[in-house]
C-alpha positions in Angstrom: -3.3 22.4 -1.5 -1.0 19.5 -2.2 -0.9 16.9 0.4 2.1 16.1 2.6 2.0 12.8 3.8 5.1 11.8 5.6 6.7 8.3 5.3 8.6 6.8 7.9 10.1 3.7 6.0 11.0 0.6 8.5 13.4 -2.0 6.6 13.3 -5.3 8.2 14.8 -7.6 5.4 18.5 -7.6 3.7 19.4 -8.9 0.6 16.3 -8.5 -1.0 14.9 -6.2 -3.3 12.7 -3.1 -2.4 12.3 0.3 -3.7 13.5 3.3 -3.1 12.0 5.6 0.0 11.6 8.3 -2.6 9.2 6.2 -4.4 7.1 5.1 -1.7 6.4 8.7 -0.9 5.4 9.7 -4.1 3.2 6.5 -4.2 1.6 7.3 -1.2 1.5 11.0 -1.9 -0.2 10.1 -5.1 -3.0 7.9 -3.7 -3.7 10.5 -0.9 -4.0 13.6 -3.6 -6.2 11.2 -5.9 -8.8 10.4 -3.1 -8.7 13.7 -0.9 -9.9 15.8 -3.6 -8.4 19.0 -3.1 -8.4 18.5 0.5 -5.0 19.5 2.6 -4.2 16.2 4.4 -1.2 16.1 6.5 -0.1 12.9 8.5 2.2 9.9 8.5 2.2 6.5 7.1 4.4 3.8 8.8 5.6 1.4 6.0 7.7 -1.6 7.3 9.0 -4.3 4.8 8.8 -7.5 6.7 10.1 -11.0 6.0 7.5 -13.5 5.2 7.8 -15.2 8.6 6.3 -11.5 10.2 3.5 -11.2 7.4 2.4 -14.5 8.4 2.5 -14.2 12.0 0.3 -10.9 11.5 -1.4 -12.2 9.0 -2.4 -14.9 11.3 -3.2 -12.5 14.8 -5.3 -10.0 13.2 -7.3 -11.9 10.1 -6.8 -15.5 11.1 -5.0 -16.4 8.1 -2.1 -18.7 8.6 -0.1 -17.5 5.0 2.3 -15.0 4.2 0.6 -12.5 2.1 2.3 -9.2 0.3 0.2 -6.6 2.3 -1.7 -5.7 5.0 -2.8 -2.6 5.9 -4.1 -1.2 9.8 -5.6 2.0 9.8 -6.4 4.5 12.7 -9.6 5.5 12.9 -8.8 8.3 15.2 -7.0 9.7 12.8 -10.2 11.0 11.0 -11.8 11.4 14.3 -9.3 13.2 16.3 -7.2 14.1 13.4 -4.3 12.5 15.0 -1.3 12.7 12.4 -0.4 9.0 12.2 -2.9 7.8 9.6 -1.8 4.1 9.5 0.8 1.1 9.1 1.3 -0.8 6.2 3.6 -4.4 5.8 4.9 -5.3 3.1 6.2 -8.7 2.2 9.2 -7.9 0.3 9.6 -11.9 -0.6 6.2 -12.3 -1.5 5.7 -9.1 -3.3 9.0 -9.8 -6.0 8.1 -13.4 -6.5 4.3 -12.0 -7.3 6.5 -9.9 -9.8 8.3 -12.5 -11.5 4.9 -14.8 -11.6 3.1 -12.1 -13.3 6.0 -11.1 -15.9 5.8 -7.7 -14.6 9.0 -5.0 -13.6 9.4 -5.7 -9.5 8.4 -1.8 -9.2 5.1 -1.8 -11.2 4.6 -4.3 -9.0 6.0 -2.4 -5.6 3.9 0.5 -6.6 0.6 -1.3 -7.2 1.1 -3.0 -3.5 2.3 0.2 -1.8 -1.3 2.2 -3.4 -3.6 -1.1 -2.8 -2.3 -0.5 1.2 -2.3 2.9 1.0 -6.1 2.8 -0.4 -6.9 0.3 2.3 -5.9 3.2 4.7 -8.2 5.9 3.6 -11.4 3.1 3.9 -11.7 1.6 0.6 -11.8 -2.4 0.5 -12.6 -5.1 -1.8 -15.1 -7.3 0.6 -17.5 -7.5 -2.1 -17.3 -7.3 -6.1 -18.9 -3.5 -6.4 -16.4 -2.7 -3.6 -13.4 -4.6 -5.5 -14.4 -2.8 -8.7 -14.2 0.8 -7.3 -11.1 0.0 -5.6 -9.5 -1.6 -9.2 -10.5 1.2 -10.8 -8.9 3.5 -8.6 -5.6 1.6 -8.6 -5.5 1.5 -12.2 -6.2 5.3 -12.3 -3.1 5.9 -9.6 -1.1 3.8 -11.3 -1.6 5.1 -14.9 -0.8 8.8 -13.5 2.6 7.3 -12.5 3.0 5.7 -15.7 2.2 1.7 -14.4 0.1 -0.1 -16.7 -2.8 -1.7 -15.3 -2.4 -4.5 -13.4 -6.0 -5.7 -13.6 -5.5 -6.4 -17.7 -2.4 -8.9 -17.3 
């Protein structure tokens, strides 16, 4: 059965590019359909588009790193254990993502898709703490992006 993950999109930025809500919904559900392998998963993901100041504060508080980053994911372990509807939260810094797209000479839409997919994979337990984990996560990202018509971001 096709999964249905609700996306609560919160916008805390002004006058900067970010994709349409339908894009976020597509990307989130593409990850879920890929990793849940036929299971009927329902739930909600909150995506908050933030400023560099907000993501820097979050990064310092939760990762002890005092810099802006592109994406942070906060999964709820109780989702799996207690079958709660909230899967997790994702904070994405529009300034960083758009700047990275320019630096990498790729379309902002493609980079946003990659960052959202990366963040959602973290919610479902994927990580890149070591090389083996990173390879698995990168392969999954590339496959999902390819299914959506985007290029492999790791071939650049």
